[in-house]
N, C-alpha and C positions, 0 to 999 in steps of 0.2 A: 862632343867636341867642346872644349873650353875656349872661350875667347878672352884674351888678355890684352890690356893696353898698358903701355909704359910711357909716362910723361916725365922727362928728365932733361934739363938743359945741358948738363955735362955729357958730352958725347961718349967719353970712355965709360962713365957709370951707366949710361943708357944702354950701351952695347953689352956691358956686363950683366945687367938685369935680364936683357933679352936672351943672352946665352945661358944664363942660369935657369930661366924658365923653360927653355927648350931642353936642357939637360935633365931637369926634373921630370919633364914629360916622358923623355926617353927611358929614364930609370924606372919610372912607375908604370910605364905602358899606357900613359894618358895622352889621348889625341888633343892637341891644342894649337892655336894660332896666336901670334904675338904681333901687335901693331905698335909702332914706335912713334912718339910725338916729342917735339923739342921743348914745349912748355904747355901751361894750362890753356892758353889761348888757342894753341894749335889743336889740342885735344877737343876743346869745346866747339870748334868750328864744325858745323853740321853734325853735332853729337846726336846719336840715337841710342836708346837704352838697349844695346845689343851685347855689351861686354859683361863677362862674369866677374872679372877681377881687374882692378886698376892699381898699379904701382905708381905713386906720384911723389915727386920731390916737393918739399914745402917752399924752399927758396928758389924761385924762378923769375926771370924777367917778364915783363908785360903783365902776366897774371900768375900770382903765386898759387901754390897748391891748396892752401886753405880757402882762398876765395873761389878757386876753381871748384873745390869740393862742394861749397855752398850752392853754386849754380848747377852742378851735376845733380845734387839732391832734389832740386826743383823739377828735374826732368826724370830722374832715375832713382827711386827710393830703394832699389834692391841690390845694385851692384856692390861688390865687396871692395872697400877702399883700404889700401895699405900705404902708409906714408913712408917715404925715404928721406932721412934728414941727418944732419951732423949734430943737431941740438935736440936732445931728448925732451927738453921743456916745451919746445914748439909742438911736438907731437901730442902732448897731453890735450891740447885744444881740439885734436882730431875727434875726440869722443863727442863733441858737439855736433859733428856732421855724420855721426854713426860710423866712424872708421873702426875697422876691426883691430888693427895693429900698426906698429911702425918698425922700421929697420934702421939701425944706425950705420952711418958711413964711418970708416971704410967697410965695404961689404965683404962677407965671406960666404962661400957656398953652403957651409954647414948651417949658419944662422938663417940664410935665405931659405933653405929647404925646410927648416922647421916652420918658418912663417908661411911658406907656400903650402905646406901640408894643412895648416890650420885654415888658410884662405880657401883651399879646395874643398875642405869639409863644409865650410860655411856656404860656398857657392853651390855645392851639391844639394844642400837643404833648400836652396831657392828654386829647385826644379818645380815648374808649374806649367800649366797649359790651359786649353779651353775644351770644354765638353758641351755637346749639343744635346739637350733633353727634348724628346718629342712628347709633348703633352696633349691631352684631349682637345684643348682649346688652341693649340698651336705649338710653337717651339721656343725655347729660350737657350741662349748660350751663356755658360757660366765659367768664370775664372775658377780653377780648382782651388786656389788659395782661399776662396770665399765659401767653400763647402766645409762644414764642420764635421758631419758624419752622415752616412747613408744607412737607412733602416729598412728592413724587409718585413712586411706584414701582409698576410693574405694575398701573396703573389703580387704585391704592389711595392714599389720602391718609393721611399720618402726621403728626399734630399733635404736635410736641414742645413740652411745656408745663411749667410749674412743678410740676404735680402728677403728671407722668409722660407717657407716650405714648398717644395714641388713634388707632386705625386704622379707617378706614371707606372705602367705595367713593365715588369722586367724581373730579372733574377739578380740576387746579390753576387752570384758568380760572374755574371756579365759585367756588372759595375766594377767588381774587383779586378777583372782583366784590363779594364780601361784605366783604373785609378791607381793601381799598385805602384807604377813608376813615379807617381806624384806623392809618395809616402803615405798611402792609405793602407791600413792593416786591420784585420778582423780582431775584435776583442772577444766576440762570441759569435754564435750562429746568426744572430739577427743584426749585428752592427758592424759597419766598416768605418773606421775612425781615421780622420786626418791628423797625423802626428803633430802637425804644426800648431794645432789648437789644444793639445793636451797640456793641462796646467797642474794636474795632481794625480798620483796613483796611491791608493790606500787599500791595503789588503787585496780584496778582490773587486775593486771598483776603480774606474778611471773617470776623471772629470774633464769633459770636452766642451769648451765654450760655455761653461757654467752648468752643463748637463752631466749628471752622474750616471754612468753606464756600468753594467756588470762585466767582469772579465771571467770567462769560463775557465775551468781547470784545464780543459783541452787546449785552449788557445793561449793560456797565460805565458808559457815559456817563449813561444814565438813572438808574442806581442811585446814582452819585456825586452827581448833581444833586439827587436826592431827599434823600439823606443830608445834603448841605450845607444845603439849605433847612430840613430838620428841625432841624439844629443851630443855626439862626439865622445862618448864614454864618460860623460860628466854626471850621470845619475848615480 
């Protein structure tokens, strides 16, 4: 389920974006909800980091889109921002707040659908969750975004993470069943890699958070296909 927010003070444009998003979901078979807001202040009132994509006008009363985006980023570093504007030069500043793209008015469904396609791909890459690791000394809950890769050695799983290494009994298959939906893919028999942390692939090795791991001949095709899809076809 994708959650989308629209912040636009022009009622007709607001309604158009909402209807375009709903039509896009129907055409692509994507389940989504769309919440509508009249301006940036309205959106930020009781804001919680629960949206996947925000379409936001730049020129709005009370709180414009750029200032609203700055405040949103203080709360939510992951939401995909797409600006809607009449002036392309305004949207250039959007990169300072990590905006993915911008759409020029007047809107057309063809242009919107292209931008929406890109936004959905980016939102899908944000997929993350929490995993609970049961360790000999207790338990720890990890954000999947902070896990670089999982290694199996002598029937023990070694989670290489942002906060260090965690070792526990288990199988790589069980870890794979839990983590696959968060973009973890095997590069060989011993390693399950978080595609979010892949920085380089060279011949039969992949660099993950500075660690160089082997890609087996058996896993290479599936691994590269998954990586290419994750990167949006950009590799």
